[in-house]
SERO-4910 file (N, C-alpha, C, O; in steps of 0.05 Angstrom, whole numbers):
BEGIN
 pado doro    nc1    nc2    nc3   cac1   cac2   cac3    cc1    cc2    cc3    oc1    oc2    oc3
  Met    A   3589   2463   2259   3566   2444   2256   3567   2422   2278   3546   2416   2290
  Trp    A   3592   2411   2282   3593   2390   2302   3586   2400   2330   3573   2386   2346
  Arg    A   3595   2425   2336   3589   2437   2362   3559   2441   2366   3548   2437   2387
  Leu    A   3545   2449   2344   3516   2453   2345   3501   2428   2351   3482   2427   2367
  Lys    A   3511   2406   2338   3498   2380   2343   3501   2371   2372   3484   2358   2383
  Ala    A   3525   2378   2383   3530   2369   2411   3514   2386   2431   3505   2375   2451
  Val    A   3510   2412   2425   3496   2429   2443   3465   2425   2442   3452   2426   2463
  Trp    A   3454   2420   2418   3425   2418   2415   3412   2397   2432   3392   2402   2445
  Pro    A   3423   2372   2434   3410   2352   2451   3409   2361   2480   3389   2355   2494
  Ala    A   3429   2375   2490   3429   2384   2517   3407   2404   2522   3393   2403   2542
  Lys    A   3403   2423   2503   3382   2443   2505   3355   2429   2504   3336   2436   2519
  Tyr    A   3353   2410   2487   3328   2395   2484   3321   2380   2510   3298   2381   2518
  Met    A   3341   2368   2521   3337   2353   2546   3329   2372   2569   3312   2366   2585
  Asp    A   3342   2396   2570   3335   2415   2590   3305   2424   2588   3291   2426   2609
  Arg    A   3297   2427   2564   3269   2435   2559   3250   2413   2568   3229   2418   2580
  Met    A   3257   2388   2562   3240   2365   2569   3239   2363   2600   3217   2358   2611
  Val    A   3262   2366   2613   3262   2365   2642   3244   2386   2654   3230   2381   2674
  Ala    A   3245   2410   2643   3229   2433   2653   3199   2426   2650   3183   2431   2667
  His    A   3193   2414   2627   3165   2406   2622   3156   2385   2642   3134   2386   2653
  Met    A   3173   2366   2646   3167   2344   2665   3163   2355   2693   3144   2348   2707
  Glu    A   3181   2373   2701   3178   2385   2728   3152   2400   2730   3138   2400   2751
  Ser    A   3145   2415   2709   3120   2430   2709   3096   2412   2710   3077   2417   2725
  Ala    A   3096   2390   2694   3074   2371   2694   3071   2358   2722   3049   2353   2731
  Glu    A   3094   2351   2734   3094   2339   2761   3081   2358   2781   3066   2350   2798
  Ser    A   3089   2384   2779   3079   2403   2798   3049   2408   2794   3034   2412   2813
  Leu    A   3040   2407   2769   3011   2409   2763   2996   2385   2774   2974   2387   2784
  Lys    A   3008   2361   2771   2996   2337   2782   2993   2340   2812   2972   2333   2823
  Asp    A   3014   2349   2826   3012   2353   2855   2991   2373   2863   2977   2370   2882
  Ala    A   2989   2395   2847   2968   2415   2852   2941   2403   2848   2922   2409   2864
  Gly    A   2938   2385   2829   2912   2372   2824   2905   2354   2848   2882   2353   2857
  Asn    A   2925   2339   2858   2921   2322   2881   2912   2338   2906   2895   2330   2921
  Asp    A   2925   2361   2910   2917   2379   2932   2889   2389   2929   2874   2391   2949
  Ala    A   2881   2395   2904   2854   2405   2899   2833   2383   2905   2812   2388   2916
  Val    A   2840   2358   2899   2822   2335   2905   2818   2333   2935   2796   2329   2945
  Lys    A   2840   2335   2950   2839   2333   2979   2821   2355   2991   2808   2351   3011
  Arg    A   2820   2378   2978   2803   2400   2987   2775   2398   2977   2757   2413   2985
  Gly    A   2770   2378   2960   2743   2375   2948   2738   2393   2925   2715   2397   2917
  Glu    A   2759   2405   2914   2756   2423   2891   2761   2407   2865   2783   2408   2853
  Tyr    A   2741   2392   2857   2745   2373   2836   2747   2386   2808   2762   2376   2791
  Ala    A   2732   2407   2803   2734   2421   2777   2762   2433   2774   2774   2432   2752
  Glu    A   2773   2444   2796   2800   2455   2795   2820   2433   2790   2839   2436   2775
  Ala    A   2816   2410   2803   2834   2387   2799   2834   2379   2770   2855   2373   2759
  Asn    A   2811   2378   2758   2809   2371   2729   2826   2389   2712   2841   2379   2694
  Glu    A   2825   2414   2718   2841   2433   2702   2871   2428   2705   2886   2430   2686
  Tyr    A   2879   2423   2730   2908   2418   2734   2917   2392   2719   2938   2392   2706
  Tyr    A   2901   2371   2722   2908   2346   2708   2909   2349   2678   2926   2339   2664
  Thr    A   2889   2363   2668   2887   2368   2639   2911   2383   2629   2923   2377   2608
  Glu    A   2918   2404   2643   2941   2421   2635   2967   2404   2636   2984   2407   2619
  Ala    A   2969   2388   2657   2993   2371   2660   2995   2351   2636   3017   2347   2626
  Leu    A   2972   2340   2628   2972   2321   2605   2982   2335   2580   2995   2323   2563
  Gln    A   2974   2360   2577   2982   2375   2553   3012   2380   2552   3023   2385   2530
  Leu    A   3025   2380   2575   3054   2384   2576   3070   2359   2573   3095   2359   2570
  Thr    A   3057   2336   2573   3071   2310   2570   3069   2300   2542   3052   2309   2526
  Ser    A   3086   2281   2535   3085   2267   2509   3079   2238   2514   3079   2228   2536
  Glu    A   3074   2223   2492   3067   2195   2494   3090   2179   2507   3085   2157   2518
  Ser    A   3114   2189   2506   3136   2175   2518   3136   2176   2549   3148   2160   2562
  Asp    A   3120   2195   2560   3118   2198   2589   3096   2179   2600   3077   2189   2612
  Lys    A   3099   2154   2594   3077   2135   2599   3068   2134   2629   3044   2134   2635
  Ala    A   3088   2132   2646   3081   2129   2675   3066   2153   2685   3046   2150   2700
  Leu    A   3075   2177   2678   3062   2201   2688   3035   2204   2675   3016   2212   2689
  Arg    A   3032   2199   2650   3006   2201   2637   2986   2182   2648   2962   2189   2652
  Ala    A   2995   2158   2655   2977   2138   2667   2966   2149   2694   2942   2146   2700
  Ile    A   2984   2161   2710   2975   2172   2736   2956   2195   2732   2936   2197   2746
  Leu    A   2962   2212   2713   2945   2236   2708   2917   2227   2699   2897   2239   2708
  Tyr    A   2915   2208   2681   2889   2198   2672   2874   2185   2695   2850   2189   2698
  Arg    A   2889   2169   2710   2876   2155   2733   2866   2175   2753   2843   2172   2764
  Asn    A   2881   2196   2759   2873   2216   2779   2850   2233   2768   2831   2240   2783
  Arg    A   2851   2240   2742   2829   2255   2731   2803   2239   2731   2781   2250   2733
  Ser    A   2806   2213   2728   2783   2195   2729   2769   2198   2756   2744   2198   2758
  Leu    A   2785   2200   2777   2773   2203   2804   2759   2230   2807   2736   2230   2817
  Ser    A   2771   2251   2798   2758   2277   2801   2733   2279   2784   2714   2292   2792
  Arg    A   2733   2265   2762   2708   2265   2745   2686   2247   2758   2663   2254   2756
  Leu    A   2695   2226   2771   2675   2210   2786   2662   2227   2808   2637   2226   2811
  Lys    A   2678   2243   2821   2667   2260   2843   2648   2281   2832   2630   2290   2846
  Gln    A   2652   2288   2807   2634   2308   2794   2610   2295   2780   2593   2308   2768
  Glu    A   2609   2268   2782   2588   2252   2770   2589   2253   2739   2568   2250   2726
  Asp    A   2613   2258   2729   2617   2256   2700   2627   2228   2694   2650   2223   2691
  Phe    A   2607   2209   2694   2614   2181   2693   2626   2172   2666   2643   2155   2665
  Glu    A   2616   2184   2645   2628   2177   2618   2657   2187   2616   2674   2172   2606
  Gly    A   2662   2211   2626   2689   2221   2626   2707   2205   2644   2730   2199   2637
  Ala    A   2697   2197   2667   2712   2180   2686   2719   2153   2673   2742   2143   2676
  Glu    A   2700   2141   2660   2705   2116   2646   2726   2119   2625   2744   2102   2623
  Ser    A   2724   2140   2609   2743   2145   2588   2772   2148   2599   2791   2137   2588
  Asp    A   2774   2164   2620   2801   2169   2632   2813   2143   2644   2836   2138   2641
  Ala    A   2796   2128   2657   2806   2103   2669   2815   2084   2647   2835   2069   2650
  Thr    A   2800   2083   2625   2808   2066   2603   2835   2074   2591   2851   2057   2585
  Lys    A   2839   2101   2589   2865   2110   2579   2888   2103   2598   2910   2096   2589
  Ala    A   2883   2105   2624   2903   2097   2644   2910   2068   2641   2933   2060   2643
  Leu    A   2889   2051   2636   2893   2022   2633   2908   2015   2607   2920   1994   2606
  Glu    A   2907   2032   2588   2922   2027   2563   2952   2029   2568   2968   2016   2554
  Tyr    A   2960   2045   2588   2988   2046   2596   2996   2024   2616   3018   2014   2615
  Asp    A   2977   2017   2633   2982   1996   2653   2956   1981   2658   2939   1990   2673
  Gly    A   2954   1957   2646   2929   1942   2648   2925   1930   2675   2903   1920   2681
  Ala    A   2945   1931   2693   2942   1920   2720   2939   1942   2741   2944   1937   2764
  Asp    A   2931   1965   2732   2927   1988   2751   2901   1983   2766   2879   1988   2755
  Val    A   2903   1975   2791   2879   1968   2807   2861   1992   2811   2836   1990   2809
  Lys    A   2873   2015   2816   2856   2039   2821   2841   2047   2796   2817   2054   2797
  Ala    A   2854   2044   2773   2840   2051   2747   2818   2031   2742   2796   2039   2733
  Leu    A   2823   2005   2747   2802   1985   2744   2778   1991   2762   2755   1989   2753
  Tyr    A   2784   1997   2787   2763   2003   2806   2747   2027   2798   2722   2027   2800
  Arg    A   2761   2048   2789   2747   2073   2781   2730   2069   2756   2708   2080   2753
  Arg    A   2741   2053   2737   2725   2048   2713   2701   2031   2720   2679   2035   2709
  Ala    A   2704   2012   2738   2682   1995   2747   2660   2013   2760   2636   2009   2755
  Leu    A   2669   2032   2777   2650   2050   2790   2634   2067   2769   2610   2070   2770
  Ala    A   2649   2077   2749   2637   2093   2728   2616   2076   2713   2594   2085   2707
  Arg    A   2624   2052   2706   2607   2034   2690   2582   2026   2707   2561   2022   2696
  Glu    A   2586   2022   2733   2563   2016   2750   2543   2038   2749   2519   2033   2747
  His    A   2552   2063   2750   2533   2086   2749   2521   2089   2721   2499   2100   2719
  Leu    A   2535   2080   2701   2524   2081   2673   2507   2057   2667   2497   2054   2645
  Asp    A   2502   2040   2687   2485   2016   2685   2497   1996   2665   2482   1980   2654
  Asn    A   2523   1996   2662   2537   1976   2645   2547   1955   2665   2571   1953   2670
  Val    A   2528   1939   2675   2534   1921   2697   2555   1900   2689   2573   1894   2705
  Ala    A   2551   1888   2666   2569   1866   2657   2598   1876   2656   2616   1862   2665
  Ala    A   2602   1899   2643   2630   1909   2641   2641   1917   2668   2665   1913   2673
  Ala    A   2624   1929   2685   2633   1937   2712   2641   1912   2728   2661   1913   2742
  Phe    A   2625   1891   2725   2631   1866   2740   2658   1855   2731   2674   1845   2747
  Lys    A   2664   1855   2705   2689   1845   2694   2713   1861   2705   2733   1849   2713
  Asp    A   2710   1888   2706   2732   1904   2717   2736   1899   2747   2758   1896   2756
  Ala    A   2714   1897   2762   2715   1893   2791   2727   1866   2797   2743   1863   2816
  Lys    A   2720   1846   2781   2731   1819   2786   2761   1819   2781   2775   1806   2797
  Glu    A   2770   1832   2760   2799   1833   2755   2813   1849   2777   2835   1842   2785
  Ala    A   2801   1871   2786   2813   1887   2807   2816   1871   2833   2836   1873   2847
  Leu    A   2795   1855   2839   2797   1839   2863   2817   1817   2861   2830   1809   2880
  Arg    A   2821   1806   2837   2842   1786   2832   2870   1798   2838   2887   1785   2849
  Leu    A   2873   1823   2830   2899   1836   2834   2902   1846   2862   2925   1849   2872
  Ser    A   2880   1852   2876   2881   1862   2903   2860   1849   2920   2840   1861   2927
  Pro    A   2864   1823   2927   2842   1807   2939   2834   1816   2967   2812   1808   2976
  Lys    A   2849   1833   2980   2842   1841   3007   2828   1869   3008   2823   1880   3029
  Asp    A   2824   1880   2984   2811   1907   2983   2781   1905   2989   2766   1894   2973
  Lys    A   2773   1916   3011   2745   1914   3020   2726   1929   3002   2704   1919   2996
  Ala    A   2735   1953   2992   2717   1969   2975   2711   1954   2949   2688   1954   2939
  Ile    A   2731   1941   2937   2727   1925   2913   2709   1902   2918   2691   1896   2902
  Ser    A   2713   1888   2940   2697   1865   2947   2668   1873   2951   2650   1858   2941
  Glu    A   2663   1895   2964   2635   1904   2968   2622   1912   2941   2599   1907   2937
  Met    A   2638   1925   2924   2627   1932   2897   2620   1906   2882   2599   1906   2869
  Leu    A   2637   1886   2883   2631   1861   2868   2605   1849   2878   2590   1838   2862
  Gln    A   2600   1849   2904   2576   1839   2915   2551   1854   2904   2531   1842   2897
  Arg    A   2554   1881   2903   2532   1897   2892   2527   1890   2863   2504   1888   2855
  Leu    A   2548   1886   2848   2545   1881   2820   2533   1853   2814   2518   1850   2795
  Val    A   2539   1834   2831   2527   1807   2829   2497   1810   2832   2481   1798   2817
  Ile    A   2488   1825   2853   2460   1828   2858   2447   1843   2835   2425   1836   2825
  Ala    A   2460   1865   2825   2449   1880   2803   2447   1864   2778   2427   1866   2763
  Asn    A   2467   1847   2773   2466   1830   2749   2444   1809   2750   2430   1804   2730
  Asn    A   2439   1798   2774   2417   1779   2777   2390   1792   2773   2372   1780   2761
  Glu    A   2388   1817   2782   2363   1832   2777   2358   1837   2748   2336   1835   2738
  Lys    A   2380   1844   2734   2378   1849   2705   2369   1824   2690   2352   1825   2672
  Val    A   2381   1801   2697   2374   1776   2685   2345   1769   2690   2331   1760   2672
  Lys    A   2336   1773   2715   2308   1767   2722   2289   1785   2707   2269   1776   2697
  Lys    A   2296   1811   2704   2279   1830   2689   2278   1822   2660   2257   1823   2648
  Ala    A   2301   1816   2649   2302   1808   2620   2286   1783   2615   2272   1781   2595
  Thr    A   2288   1764   2633   2272   1739   2630   2242   1745   2631   2227   1734   2616
  Ser    A   2235   1762   2650   2206   1770   2653   2196   1784   2628   2174   1778   2618
  Met    A   2213   1802   2617   2205   1816   2592   2203   1797   2569   2184   1799   2553
  Asp    A   2222   1778   2567   2221   1758   2545   2195   1742   2547   2182   1737   2527
  Asn    A   2188   1734   2571   2163   1719   2575   2139   1735   2567   2120   1724   2555
  Lys    A   2138   1761   2574   2115   1777   2566   2113   1780   2536   2092   1779   2525
  Val    A   2136   1785   2523   2136   1787   2494   2127   1762   2481   2111   1762   2462
  Asn    A   2136   1739   2491   2127   1713   2480   2098   1709   2484   2084   1699   2466
  Asp    A   2088   1716   2508   2059   1713   2513   2042   1731   2494   2022   1722   2484
  Met    A   2051   1755   2490   2037   1773   2472   2038   1763   2443   2018   1765   2428
  Ser    A   2060   1752   2435   2063   1742   2408   2045   1718   2404   2032   1715   2383
  Arg    A   2044   1700   2424   2026   1677   2422   1997   1686   2420   1981   1676   2404
  Leu    A   1990   1705   2437   1963   1716   2438   1955   1727   2411   1932   1723   2402
  Ala    A   1973   1739   2397   1967   1753   2372   1969   1735   2348   1953   1736   2329
  Phe    A   1989   1717   2347   1996   1704   2322   1992   1674   2321   1993   1662   2300
  Glu    A   1986   1661   2344   1981   1632   2342   1955   1627   2328   1935   1642   2331
  Gly    A   1954   1606   2312   1930   1600   2297   1934   1608   2268   1955   1618   2260
  Ser    A   1913   1603   2252   1915   1608   2223   1911   1638   2217   1902   1653   2234
  Ala    A   1918   1645   2192   1915   1673   2184   1886   1682   2185   1880   1706   2191
  Lys    A   1867   1664   2180   1839   1672   2179   1828   1679   2207   1807   1691   2210
  Asp    A   1844   1672   2228   1835   1679   2255   1842   1707   2263   1834   1717   2284
  Lys    A   1857   1722   2246   1866   1748   2254   1843   1768   2258   1844   1785   2276
  Glu    A   1822   1765   2241   1798   1782   2245   1786   1778   2273   1778   1797   2286
  Gln    A   1785   1752   2281   1774   1746   2307   1792   1757   2329   1783   1765   2350
  Lys    A   1818   1756   2324   1837   1767   2344   1834   1797   2347   1836   1808   2369
  Val    A   1829   1811   2325   1825   1840   2326   1799   1846   2341   1798   1864   2358
  Gln    A   1778   1830   2336   1752   1835   2348   1751   1823   2377   1737   1834   2394
  Gly    A   1766   1802   2381   1765   1788   2407   1782   1801   2428   1785   1825   2430
  Lys    A   1794   1783   2445   1809   1794   2468   1837   1802   2462   1849   1817   2478
  Ser    A   1849   1792   2440   1878   1797   2435   1885   1827   2434   1902   1836   2449
  Val    A   1872   1842   2417   1879   1870   2413   1873   1886   2439   1890   1902   2447
  Pro    A   1849   1883   2451   1845   1898   2476   1866   1893   2498   1874   1911   2512
  Val    A   1875   1868   2500   1895   1862   2519   1921   1875   2512   1935   1887   2529
  Leu    A   1928   1874   2486   1953   1887   2477   1952   1917   2481   1972   1929   2489
  Leu    A   1929   1929   2476   1927   1959   2480   1929   1966   2509   1940   1987   2516
  Ala    A   1918   1949   2526   1920   1954   2555   1949   1954   2564   1957   1970   2581
  Val    A   1964   1935   2553   1993   1934   2560   2007   1958   2549   2024   1970   2562
  Ala    A   2001   1966   2524   2014   1988   2511   2010   2014   2526   2028   2031   2527
  Glu    A   1986   2018   2536   1979   2044   2549   1984   2044   2579   1979   2065   2592
  Asp    A   1995   2022   2590   2000   2021   2618   2028   2033   2624   2048   2022   2617
  Asn    A   2028   2056   2637   2053   2070   2644   2070   2055   2664   2094   2061   2668
  Asn    A   2059   2035   2677   2074   2019   2696   2091   1997   2682   2109   1985   2693
  Glu    A   2084   1992   2656   2099   1972   2641   2125   1985   2631   2126   2009   2625
  Pro    A   2146   1969   2629   2171   1979   2617   2165   1989   2588   2149   1978   2574
  Leu    A   2179   2010   2580   2175   2021   2553   2178   2000   2531   2163   2000   2512
  Glu    A   2198   1982   2534   2202   1962   2514   2178   1944   2510   2172   1936   2487
  Ile    A   2164   1938   2532   2140   1921   2530   2118   1936   2517   2104   1925   2500
  Ser    A   2114   1961   2524   2092   1977   2511   2097   1980   2482   2078   1978   2466
  Val    A   2122   1985   2474   2128   1988   2445   2123   1962   2431   2112   1961   2409
  Cys    A   2131   1940   2443   2127   1914   2431   2097   1908   2427   2089   1898   2406
  Ala    A   2081   1915   2447   2052   1910   2445   2040   1926   2423   2023   1916   2407
  Ile    A   2048   1952   2420   2036   1969   2400   2045   1960   2372   2029   1962   2353
  Arg    A   2069   1949   2370   2078   1939   2344   2064   1913   2336   2060   1908   2312
  Ile    A   2057   1897   2355   2042   1873   2349   2014   1880   2339   2004   1868   2321
  Val    A   2002   1900   2352   1976   1910   2343   1978   1920   2314   1962   1914   2297
  Asp    A   1999   1935   2308   2004   1945   2281   2006   1922   2261   1996   1924   2239
  Glu    A   2020   1901   2269   2023   1878   2252   1996   1865   2246   1991   1856   2224
  Leu    A   1979   1864   2266   1952   1852   2263   1934   1867   2244   1917   1855   2232
  Ile    A   1937   1894   2242   1918   1910   2227   1930   1920   2200   1921   1940   2189
  Lys    A   1950   1906   2190   1962   1914   2165   1942   1913   2142   1942   1929   2123
  Asn    A   1924   1893   2143   1903   1891   2123   1882   1913   2127   1875   1920   2149
  His    A   1873   1925   2104   1853   1947   2106   1828   1939   2121   1818   1955   2137
  Gly    A   1818   1915   2116   1794   1906   2129   1798   1905   2159   1780   1913   2174
  Arg    A   1820   1894   2168   1825   1892   2196   1830   1919   2209   1824   1924   2232
  Ala    A   1842   1938   2194   1846   1965   2204   1819   1978   2209   1816   1991   2230
  Leu    A   1800   1975   2191   1773   1987   2195   1759   1973   2217   1743   1985   2232
  Leu    A   1763   1947   2220   1751   1931   2242   1762   1942   2268   1747   1944   2288
  Phe    A   1787   1947   2269   1801   1958   2293   1788   1985   2300   1784   1991   2323
  Leu    A   1783   2001   2280   1772   2028   2284   1743   2025   2295   1736   2040   2314
  Ser    A   1728   2007   2284   1700   2005   2292   1696   1993   2320   1676   1998   2333
  Met    A   1716   1978   2329   1713   1966   2356   1714   1986   2379   1707   1980   2401
  His    A   1724   2010   2373   1727   2030   2394   1701   2046   2399   1696   2054   2422
  Asp    A   1686   2050   2378   1661   2065   2381   1645   2064   2355   1657   2062   2333
  Asn    A   1620   2064   2357   1603   2063   2332   1605   2090   2317   1601   2091   2293
  Asp    A   1611   2111   2332   1613   2138   2320   1641   2140   2308   1661   2140   2323
  Gly    A   1643   2143   2282   1669   2143   2269   1688   2164   2279   1712   2158   2284
  Leu    A   1678   2188   2284   1696   2210   2293   1707   2204   2320   1731   2207   2325
  Arg    A   1690   2194   2338   1699   2188   2365   1719   2165   2365   1738   2164   2381
  Ser    A   1715   2146   2348   1733   2123   2347   1760   2131   2337   1781   2121   2346
  Val    A   1761   2150   2317   1786   2160   2307   1801   2176   2329   1825   2173   2333
  Arg    A   1785   2191   2345   1797   2205   2367   1810   2185   2387   1832   2190   2397
  Arg    A   1796   2164   2392   1806   2143   2410   1833   2132   2400   1851   2128   2416
  Val    A   1834   2126   2374   1859   2116   2363   1881   2137   2364   1905   2130   2370
  Cys    A   1874   2162   2359   1894   2183   2361   1906   2185   2389   1930   2192   2392
  Arg    A   1890   2180   2409   1900   2182   2436   1921   2161   2442   1936   2164   2462
  Leu    A   1922   2140   2426   1943   2119   2430   1971   2132   2430   1988   2124   2445
  Met    A   1974   2152   2413   2000   2165   2410   2007   2182   2434   2030   2189   2439
  Cys    A   1987   2188   2451   1992   2205   2475   1997   2188   2500   2002   2200   2521
  Ala    A   1995   2162   2498   1997   2145   2522   2025   2146   2534   2028   2145   2559
  Arg    A   2046   2148   2517   2074   2149   2527   2088   2172   2513   2082   2178   2490
  Asp    A   2107   2184   2527   2122   2206   2516   2145   2198   2498   2154   2213   2481
  Ala    A   2155   2174   2501   2180   2165   2487   2176   2165   2457   2155   2156   2447
  Lys    A   2195   2175   2443   2194   2177   2414   2189   2150   2401   2174   2147   2382
  Glu    A   2202   2130   2411   2200   2103   2400   2171   2093   2401   2161   2081   2382
  Tyr    A   2157   2099   2424   2129   2091   2426   2111   2108   2408   2094   2097   2394
  Val    A   2115   2134   2407   2099   2152   2391   2101   2145   2361   2081   2144   2347
  Asp    A   2126   2138   2352   2130   2130   2324   2114   2104   2318   2101   2102   2297
  Ala    A   2115   2085   2337   2101   2059   2332   2071   2064   2332   2057   2052   2315
  Ala    A   2061   2080   2350   2032   2086   2351   2024   2102   2326   2001   2099   2316
  Gly    A   2041   2119   2317   2035   2135   2293   2031   2117   2268   2015   2125   2250
  Leu    A   2045   2094   2267   2041   2076   2244   2012   2065   2244   2001   2061   2223
  Ile    A   2001   2060   2268   1974   2050   2269   1955   2071   2259   1936   2065   2243
  Leu    A   1959   2096   2267   1942   2118   2257   1944   2120   2227   1924   2125   2214
  Gln    A   1968   2118   2216   1971   2120   2187   1957   2097   2173   1944   2102   2152
  Arg    A   1957   2073   2185   1943   2051   2172   1913   2056   2172   1899   2049   2153
  Ile    A   1903   2068   2193   1874   2074   2195   1866   2093   2173   1847   2089   2159
  Phe    A   1881   2115   2169   1875   2135   2149   1878   2123   2121   1863   2129   2102
  Asn    A   1899   2106   2117   1902   2092   2091   1878   2075   2085   1869   2074   2062
  Ala    A   1868   2061   2105   1845   2043   2101   1820   2059   2095   1804   2052   2078
  Leu    A   1817   2082   2109   1793   2099   2104   1793   2110   2076   1772   2114   2064
  Ala    A   1817   2114   2064   1818   2125   2037   1825   2104   2016   1829   2110   1992
  Lys    A   1826   2078   2024   1833   2056   2006   1860   2062   1992   1863   2059   1968
  Met    A   1879   2070   2008   1905   2078   1998   1926   2057   2006   1925   2047   2028
  Asp    A   1945   2051   1988   1966   2032   1994   1991   2040   1980   1995   2036   1956
  Arg    A   2009   2053   1995   2034   2063   1983   2052   2041   1973   2065   2044   1952
  Ser    A   2052   2018   1987   2069   1996   1978   2062   1986   1950   2079   1976   1936
  Lys    A   2036   1988   1943   2027   1980   1917   2022   2003   1899   2010   2001   1877
  Glu    A   2030   2027   1908   2027   2052   1893   1998   2057   1886   1991   2068   1865
  Ile    A   1980   2050   1905   1951   2055   1901   1945   2082   1915   1947   2084   1940
  Lys    A   1936   2101   1900   1930   2128   1911   1902   2127   1924   1886   2109   1919
  Pro    A   1897   2147   1941   1871   2148   1954   1848   2149   1934   1849   2162   1914
  Asp    A   1826   2134   1940   1802   2134   1924   1786   2158   1932   1776   2159   1955
  Pro    A   1782   2178   1915   1768   2203   1922   1740   2198   1933   1732   2211   1953
  Glu    A   1725   2180   1920   1698   2175   1929   1697   2162   1957   1681   2170   1974
  Val    A   1715   2143   1961   1716   2129   1987   1725   2149   2008   1714   2150   2030
  Ala    A   1745   2165   2001   1756   2184   2021   1735   2205   2029   1733   2212   2052
  Glu    A   1719   2214   2009   1698   2234   2015   1677   2222   2032   1666   2235   2050
  Gly    A   1670   2196   2027   1649   2183   2042   1657   2178   2071   1640   2176   2089
  Lys    A   1683   2175   2075   1693   2169   2103   1709   2192   2114   1727   2188   2130
  Ala    A   1703   2216   2104   1719   2240   2113   1716   2244   2143   1695   2240   2155
  Val    A   1739   2251   2155   1739   2256   2184   1746   2286   2187   1766   2296   2177
  His    A   1729   2300   2202   1733   2328   2206   1757   2333   2225   1764   2315   2240
  Pro    A   1768   2357   2225   1791   2363   2243   1786   2355   2271   1764   2361   2282
  Leu    A   1805   2342   2284   1802   2332   2311   1812   2352   2331   1832   2348   2345
  Ser    A   1798   2375   2332   1808   2397   2348   1808   2392   2378   1823   2404   2393
  Asp    A   1790   2374   2387   1788   2370   2416   1792   2341   2424   1782   2333   2445
  Phe    A   1807   2326   2408   1811   2298   2416   1830   2295   2439   1835   2273   2448
***
């Protein structure tokens, strides 16, 4: 028994050394593949090497994750590159290469704030690194543009809200009939506007026509011919392809049909058959 206990650790250590040597050789093969521009091949080598290591092999695992982050960056797998760089940093938070690579990945993922934080820390650790310095300058410009765009969008949203909601509740009919809704619809249907602005505009219109009377007023303002005006409202859903916009525009269409049938689900009021028949809309096959 005593002899077995003495021999087993030696065998175990031999096996561990063999694994380590194998993982090291796979790492070297991965590095050679990167030099040749064979990034998919490099990924396979690094992945296989990681599978041969254990959590106790911290230094080697950090290098493997950091290196695989580079090969994934080269393949434009930015999410994978970010994930690998993060894992490398869990072993060594001061790994400048891992910080730089994660910053690059985040820059491509448009996560400017997080990329800036990584680049700033990398430059602190390596102040003479030109590549990091240039990246930081890019990120400062990108961040300023984001702030400017966000401010512009906030101002547009505030302007649309004031246009729609300032004044008393009794003015809402005038807003539907007047300039407020046409202006909002023009914004909603303008493909040059950011999607967020178009969705906001269509939701404000939806808020304005929650009342059945205002919903019918909204319908009538498009055309005196009921069928053609319904077609016009239906086309709102086709202005943008994004699901978020289509869903918001669909609510307006639902309100119109509810108003035509005097239906209100929130109050459990079912469609009035006589009203629905009198305002029936034929299939819109060519809208």
